[in-house]
N, C-alpha and C positions, 0 to 999 in steps of 0.2 A: 643137895643143892636145889633149892626150890624156886629161886627167882631168876629172872632173866633181865630185869630192869632195876637199876639202883639209883638212888639219889647220889649225886657226885659233885665234887669240886675238882676242876682240873686247871692246869696252867701250861701254856706254851709261851715262851718269851716272858715269863714272869707275871703275866696278867691272869689272875684267877677268874674262872667262869663257874657259875653255879647252875646246875641243870640236872639232866639225867643221862645215864649211860646204859645202853642196852647191849647185852651179849647176844649177838645173833649167830646164825649158823656159819656165816662166812666172814663176818666183820663186827667190829665194835661200832656202835652209833652214839656219838656225843650230840646232845641237844641242849641248847641254852642260849639266852640272850638273842633270840630270833635267828639263831644259826643252827645248822645241822652238818655234821661231818662224819663220814664213815672212814674207818681205818681197817683195812683187810688184815687178817691174821698173818698172811704172808709178808706184809710190810714190816712186821715187828721183828727186829733183829735180836732183842734181848728184853727180859723182864727182870726187875729187881725191886726190892722194898727198901725204902730209905727212911730211917727213923731219926736221922740227924736233924738238929734245929734248922739248918740251912735247906734241907731237903723237904721240909714239911709244906703242905698246902693247906691253908686255912687253919694252921696250928696242928694239923694231924699228920701222922706218918703217911707217906705217899708210895704208890705203886708207880715205878718208873718204866715207861715204855720207850725203848730206844728204837727209833725209826731212822731210815736213811736221811741224814741231814737235819734231824730235829729230834727233840725229846718231849714227851708228854708226861707230866706228873699228875697223878690223880689220887684223890682221897675220897673215902666213903664214910659219911658221918654216922651210918648205922652201926651199932655194936656188932663186931664180927664180920662186917661187910668187906673190909679189905682182905681178910683171909679167904673168905668165900669167893670173892672176885678173883683173887690170885689163882685159886684152884680151878675155877671155871675157865679162865683164860688159858692156863696151861693145858687143860683138857681140849679146849677148842683148837689151840695151835697144834697139838699132837694129832688131832683128827684131820686137820687140813694137811699137815705134813704127810700123814699116812696115805691120804687120798691122792696127793700129787706124786708120791713115789710109786703108788700102784698104777698110775696112768703113764709114768715115764718109763 
């Protein structure tokens, strides 16, 4: 896994945004259309991949992030990007969970 920043298309409430997604040490950072939003890994309740026509973003399979009270669907236009991003996210969430159980 060589990159930390990806070109991305994401949607909340059905409105797609084009920009970048950065996988940081504690959070994902979405940037696009003059906005910036961080989602901490601890906020993510579940991750899944949706390849159905209704679940696509920008015509691409999406990574679905289930958060408390909302869902973010994101797609990565780069070849292999969605798979790589899924792996990075799973590893980051595991790292954060291990850190919080070590503190607790």
